[in-house]
N, C-alpha and C positions, 0 to 999 in steps of 0.2 A: 523310450517315453516322446512321441509326437507332440510339439506344442505349435500349437496355431498362432498364428498372427491376431492381433484385435481385431481386424477386419471381419478374418474368414470366423472368427468364433461370434461377430454381430450376425452373420448372413446363416449360419448356421443354429437354428431356433432349438434343435434338440442336443446340441453337444454338451458333454460335461468336463468337470474339468475342477480339479483339488483346489482347497483356497484353506488357508490356515489364518487364522485371525484369534485375537485375544477378546476373551468376552467378561464382563462384569455383569455378575447375576444380581438383578434386582431380587428383591421381597417383595413376596407375592401375598404375604400374610400385612404387610405394611399398605398396602395398595387396597386388598379387602377392607381392612380397617378404617382406611383413607373414604371408602366409599360410603361406608357405614355410615362414620362422621358425618359426615357431604347428607346423605339420605336422611336421619336423625335433625339434622340443620335446619334442611330445606323443603327437605320431603318428598324430593326428586333430584336426579343426575341429567345436570345435562352443562354444555359446555360454559366455560364460564369465559371465552372470548367472545362468542357467536349464538353462545344461549340455544346450539339444538340439542332437541332432547330427544334421544335414540326410540324411547318407549312409546312417545308420540308420534312421533315419523313412521316407527316400522311396526307398532305393535308390541307383543308380547314377543317378539324375536329381538327386538330391542330393549326388552327389560334388562335391566343391568349392566347396559354397555356404556362405557366410559373407558377414554384412556386417563391417565396419571402421570402429569408431566412435573419432572423434578424442580423448584425453583433455581437450586445450583444443581449444575450439571454434573450427574456420577463422574464423570469422567476428571470434576475437578475434586474430586473429594480424598481423602488420606485413606490410606490403608484402616477399613478398622472403623473406620468413620460412621456414624449412624445417624439414621433419620428419624423424622417423626411423621404422622400423619400433617403436620402442620407445611412442611415442607414439598406437600404436593399440592398441585393446582389439578382440576378435573376437565378435559380439553375432549372434546371431538379429535377423529382420525386427522382429520383436515387442516385443522388450525395446527394439532402437533405437529406434523410435517413443515408447514407453516414457520413454526418456532423454530426449528433447525435448518431452516432451509437456508438462510445466506451465512454469510462468514462469522458474525456475529450473532449469536445467540438473542433473541428477544424474548421480553417479557409480554405475559398476558396483556400487561398493558397497554404495553406497543402496539400488540395485533388490534385489539379493541379499536386502538386509534387509526392504525390503518383501514380495518372493517369499516368505521364510522368516516373515513375521506370517500372511501373508494363506493360508498351504498349507492344504488342506483347510478353509477356512470355508466354503465355498459348499455 
């Protein structure tokens, strides 16, 4: 087995390699239930941070699309610990990435504050 250096892997776009990692499966049924409850309560699925609504933006293609963010990180949960729809927040893909980007996990409230502070600064 020939192992390339990191630099060589970065330069070679079509290179392939094996990676082993542990993955914790999230409950798709929990996310589905959270989306249904959100739709019933608000009549729409929009990002709780930036208010992006994929159906409004993309039409039928975006209908029903939103990501679910765990208020308590899954990595911090104990084995067999359960979650409820109230433990999830609906966020767009970009905001979800921003919530997880830093060394400290942001809350949706924190991100809303950042968005408000930076609105119109570009």
